[in-house]
C-alpha positions as CSV (number, residue, x, y, z in Angstrom):
1,X,80.7,80.8,123.9
2,X,82.2,83.9,122.6
3,X,85.9,83.4,120.9
4,X,88.4,84.6,122.9
5,X,91.3,86.9,121.5
6,X,94.6,87.3,123.0
7,X,96.3,90.8,122.4
8,X,99.8,90.6,122.3
9,X,102.9,92.9,121.3
10,X,105.0,89.7,121.3
11,X,105.9,89.2,117.4
12,X,107.8,86.1,118.3
13,X,104.3,84.2,119.2
14,X,103.4,85.0,115.3
15,X,107.2,84.0,113.8
16,X,106.9,80.6,115.9
17,X,103.5,79.8,114.1
18,X,105.1,80.2,110.6
19,X,108.6,79.3,110.7
20,X,107.9,76.0,109.1
21,X,105.5,77.2,106.5
22,X,107.6,78.0,103.8
23,X,105.0,79.2,101.4
24,X,102.9,82.2,101.8
25,X,100.3,84.0,99.7
26,X,101.1,87.3,99.4
27,X,98.7,89.8,98.7
28,X,99.1,93.1,96.7
29,X,96.9,95.8,95.0
30,X,97.0,96.3,91.8
31,X,97.1,99.7,89.6
32,X,93.3,99.7,89.4
33,X,93.1,98.5,93.2
34,X,92.1,95.3,92.5
35,X,94.0,92.5,94.7
36,X,96.6,90.3,93.2
37,X,97.9,87.0,95.3
38,X,100.5,84.7,94.4
39,X,102.8,82.3,96.3
40,X,105.9,83.2,97.5
41,X,109.0,81.2,99.5
42,X,109.6,82.9,103.0
43,X,113.4,83.0,103.7
44,X,114.3,82.6,107.3
45,X,111.8,84.2,109.1
46,X,112.8,85.9,112.5
47,X,111.7,87.6,115.5
48,X,112.7,91.0,114.4
49,X,109.4,91.2,112.5
50,X,110.9,91.1,109.2
51,X,109.8,88.5,106.5
52,X,112.3,88.4,103.2
53,X,111.5,87.0,99.8
54,X,113.3,86.8,96.3
55,X,111.7,88.2,93.4
56,X,112.5,89.8,90.3
57,X,113.0,93.5,89.8
58,X,110.6,93.9,86.7
59,X,107.9,91.6,88.1
60,X,104.0,92.7,88.9
61,X,104.5,92.4,92.3
62,X,107.3,95.3,92.3
63,X,105.4,97.6,90.2
64,X,101.8,97.2,92.7
65,X,104.5,97.7,96.0
66,X,105.5,100.6,94.4
67,X,102.5,102.1,94.1
68,X,100.7,101.0,97.6
69,X,103.2,99.4,100.0
70,X,100.7,97.8,102.1
71,X,100.6,93.9,101.9
72,X,99.1,91.2,103.2
73,X,100.6,87.3,103.6
74,X,98.4,84.4,104.3
75,X,100.4,81.2,106.0
76,X,98.3,78.0,106.4
77,X,98.8,74.4,107.7
78,X,95.8,72.6,107.2
79,X,96.8,69.4,108.8
80,X,97.4,71.2,112.1
81,X,94.5,73.6,112.1
82,X,96.9,76.5,111.8
83,X,96.1,79.6,110.0
84,X,98.1,82.8,110.1
85,X,97.2,86.1,108.4
86,X,100.0,89.1,108.4
87,X,99.5,92.6,107.3
88,X,102.6,94.5,106.6
89,X,104.4,97.2,104.8
90,X,106.7,96.2,101.7
91,X,110.1,97.6,100.6
92,X,112.4,96.7,97.6
93,X,115.7,96.2,98.3
94,X,118.6,95.6,95.8
95,X,121.3,95.5,98.5
96,X,123.8,93.0,97.0
97,X,125.6,91.8,100.4
98,X,121.7,91.2,101.6
99,X,121.0,89.1,98.3
100,X,124.2,87.2,99.3
101,X,123.4,86.8,102.6
102,X,120.2,85.3,102.4
103,X,120.9,83.1,99.3
104,X,120.3,79.3,99.0
105,X,121.3,77.2,96.1
106,X,117.5,76.1,95.6
107,X,117.1,79.7,94.3
108,X,119.0,78.9,91.4
109,X,115.9,77.1,89.7
110,X,114.3,80.8,89.2
111,X,118.0,83.0,89.0
112,X,119.9,80.7,87.2
113,X,122.6,83.5,87.1
114,X,123.4,83.0,91.1
115,X,123.0,85.9,93.6
116,X,124.9,87.8,90.9
117,X,121.6,88.0,88.4
118,X,121.0,91.6,88.1
119,X,117.2,91.1,87.9
120,X,117.2,89.9,91.5
121,X,115.3,92.2,94.1
122,X,114.3,91.4,97.7
123,X,110.7,92.2,99.0
124,X,111.4,93.1,102.7
125,X,108.2,92.9,104.8
126,X,108.1,94.7,108.2
127,X,105.0,93.1,109.8
128,X,102.5,95.4,111.4
129,X,99.9,93.5,113.0
130,X,99.0,89.6,112.6
131,X,96.5,87.1,113.4
132,X,96.7,83.6,114.1
133,X,94.3,80.5,114.9
134,X,95.9,77.6,116.2
135,X,93.6,74.9,117.2
136,X,94.1,71.1,118.1
137,X,93.9,68.8,115.1
138,X,93.8,65.5,116.4
139,X,90.7,63.7,114.7
140,X,89.5,62.3,118.3
141,X,89.5,66.3,119.5
142,X,87.6,66.9,117.0
143,X,85.3,63.8,117.5
144,X,84.5,64.7,120.9
145,X,83.9,68.2,120.1
146,X,81.0,67.0,117.4
147,X,79.7,64.6,120.0
148,X,79.7,67.3,122.6
149,X,77.8,69.8,120.4
150,X,75.1,67.3,118.9
151,X,74.5,66.1,122.9
152,X,74.3,69.6,124.4
153,X,73.8,71.9,121.6
154,X,76.7,74.1,122.9
155,X,79.7,74.7,120.9
156,X,82.7,72.8,122.2
157,X,85.7,74.9,122.9
158,X,88.9,72.7,123.4
159,X,91.8,73.4,125.9
160,X,94.6,74.8,123.4
161,X,92.4,76.6,121.1
162,X,94.4,79.8,120.4
163,X,93.3,82.8,118.8
164,X,95.4,86.0,119.0
165,X,96.1,89.3,117.4
166,X,99.9,90.6,117.5
167,X,100.7,94.1,117.1
168,X,104.4,94.1,116.9
169,X,104.8,98.1,117.1
């Protein structure tokens, strides 16, 4: 059975899936064109297709984004069989009002001087497109799928299994 892929322009479906996953793997291209990934904390994803991250002005990712604004974010929640990939365009902001708006005390571990730290920058990611795989995570559902595959030789396609591409623009 061929995998069905839904096409959508509704970015809220994508945001709904990542809103409770706080850590993303952000991938940028380095000066030589190689890919460089690192974990980043996602701040308040909203349905407008923009994601926010705090970083240091002098970090490698800032230099990489200045060279190539195309980035990828990977989110996963293996316990729920949920996987999300987001491609976007990154920009760097040092707007003090926006920094204060997004600030939370938990950030003080990385920025001990608080929101006024002169080395804080925001990485703003505008979502260009995304893709998610959302599958039932029940052990019973997976066990049934295994038994059916062995018995029939056919791949089990559970109800509720969803794979969609989201193109907000």
